[in-house]
C-alpha positions as semicolon CSV with decimal commas, in nm:
position;residue;x (nm);y (nm);z (nm)
1;M;0,012;-0,024;-0,018
2;K;0,107;0,353;-0,111
3;N;0,170;0,576;0,200
4;I;0,052;0,967;0,138
5;L;0,145;1,265;0,318
6;L;-0,121;1,539;0,329
7;I;-0,043;1,868;0,451
8;D;-0,317;2,128;0,442
9;D;-0,440;2,408;0,670
10;D;-0,842;2,350;0,569
11;G;-1,013;2,134;0,778
12;D;-1,283;2,042;0,527
13;M;-1,054;1,983;0,239
14;L;-0,789;1,762;0,486
15;A;-1,091;1,542;0,545
16;M;-1,221;1,541;0,215
17;T;-0,910;1,472;0,020
18;K;-0,798;1,205;0,273
19;R;-1,137;1,050;0,230
20;W;-1,092;1,015;-0,140
21;L;-0,730;0,908;-0,119
22;A;-0,843;0,615;0,120
23;K;-1,113;0,502;-0,093
24;E;-0,861;0,457;-0,354
25;G;-0,693;0,252;-0,146
26;Y;-0,377;0,462;-0,019
27;E;-0,275;0,521;0,331
28;V;-0,310;0,872;0,423
29;T;-0,091;1,055;0,728
30;D;-0,269;1,411;0,767
31;F;-0,106;1,772;0,906
32;T;-0,242;2,069;0,946
33;S;0,079;2,269;0,940
34;G;0,392;2,212;0,794
35;I;0,547;2,267;1,072
36;E;0,406;1,978;1,205
37;A;0,459;1,734;0,931
38;L;0,875;1,793;0,887
39;P;0,916;1,597;1,266
40;F;0,704;1,332;1,071
41;L;0,925;1,258;0,795
42;E;1,241;1,279;1,001
43;K;1,087;0,923;1,152
44;N;0,845;0,782;0,887
45;S;0,867;0,727;0,447
46;V;0,615;0,842;0,257
47;D;0,563;0,779;-0,125
48;L;0,393;1,126;-0,183
49;I;0,341;1,479;-0,041
50;L;0,032;1,627;-0,113
51;L;0,092;2,010;-0,019
52;D;-0,113;2,280;0,031
53;Y;0,051;2,573;-0,113
54;A;-0,079;2,897;0,053
55;M;-0,095;2,810;0,465
56;P;0,017;3,047;0,780
57;V;0,311;3,021;0,973
58;M;0,528;2,832;0,698
59;D;0,375;2,785;0,395
60;G;0,383;2,539;0,066
61;P;0,722;2,683;-0,060
62;E;0,918;2,713;0,265
63;V;0,796;2,339;0,376
64;L;0,894;2,220;0,009
65;S;1,251;2,398;0,087
66;K;1,312;2,192;0,399
67;I;1,164;1,853;0,209
68;R;1,457;1,934;-0,077
69;S;1,672;2,035;0,169
70;N;1,710;1,726;0,369
71;D;1,900;1,419;0,228
72;K;1,611;1,203;0,378
73;T;1,356;1,334;0,222
74;K;1,473;1,576;-0,109
75;S;1,415;1,246;-0,341
76;I;0,995;1,233;-0,252
77;P;0,740;1,334;-0,482
78;V;0,541;1,636;-0,418
79;L;0,217;1,792;-0,572
80;Y;0,142;2,108;-0,452
81;R;-0,259;2,165;-0,388
82;T;-0,370;2,507;-0,421
83;G;-0,670;2,711;-0,463
84;M;-0,522;3,010;-0,625
85;D;-0,656;3,086;-0,945
86;D;-0,314;3,249;-1,081
87;G;0,023;3,114;-1,094
88;I;0,240;2,986;-0,867
89;K;0,595;3,028;-0,803
90;D;0,780;2,710;-0,782
91;E;1,142;2,780;-0,704
92;N;1,163;2,437;-0,517
93;S;1,038;2,160;-0,806
94;A;0,761;2,069;-0,701
95;D;0,622;1,770;-0,957
96;G;0,326;1,880;-0,957
97;I;0,025;2,142;-0,913
98;V;-0,300;1,997;-0,855
99;P;-0,587;2,302;-0,858
100;K;-0,838;2,229;-0,585
101;S;-1,120;2,397;-0,771
102;E;-1,043;2,042;-0,998
103;G;-1,209;1,833;-0,787
104;K;-1,156;1,474;-0,725
105;L;-1,083;1,294;-1,076
106;C;-0,783;1,526;-1,092
107;L;-0,615;1,477;-0,805
108;I;-0,666;1,099;-0,797
109;N;-0,516;1,082;-1,150
110;A;-0,223;1,302;-1,078
111;V;-0,170;1,105;-0,776
112;R;-0,176;0,797;-0,988
113;N;0,072;0,917;-1,239
114;I;0,347;0,955;-1,034
115;L;0,241;0,622;-0,781
116;E;0,198;0,376;-1,050
């Protein structure tokens, strides 16, 4: 079973996305902030990270920067999840962007493309 780490400060979006992924057979661990998720990554391995782009305190690009600068986590695929309509800056090489507005099918397809 593939393990996905989901990081999103929106509790409703977090719960919905977790349900979608679990129904597809993925094991999902979720956190509402990168500050909580980074220590988890030090002790656990995951196959994919779904990372909210815009979050308070530590935003997606900051979290991704820390992921990419750590030898243990730098090769984990990361997909940004965003509700932003305009283009986003991706200085840290996310493996893709999945707009929240695109819904379940787009998300599941993006995850499958990375994991299968």
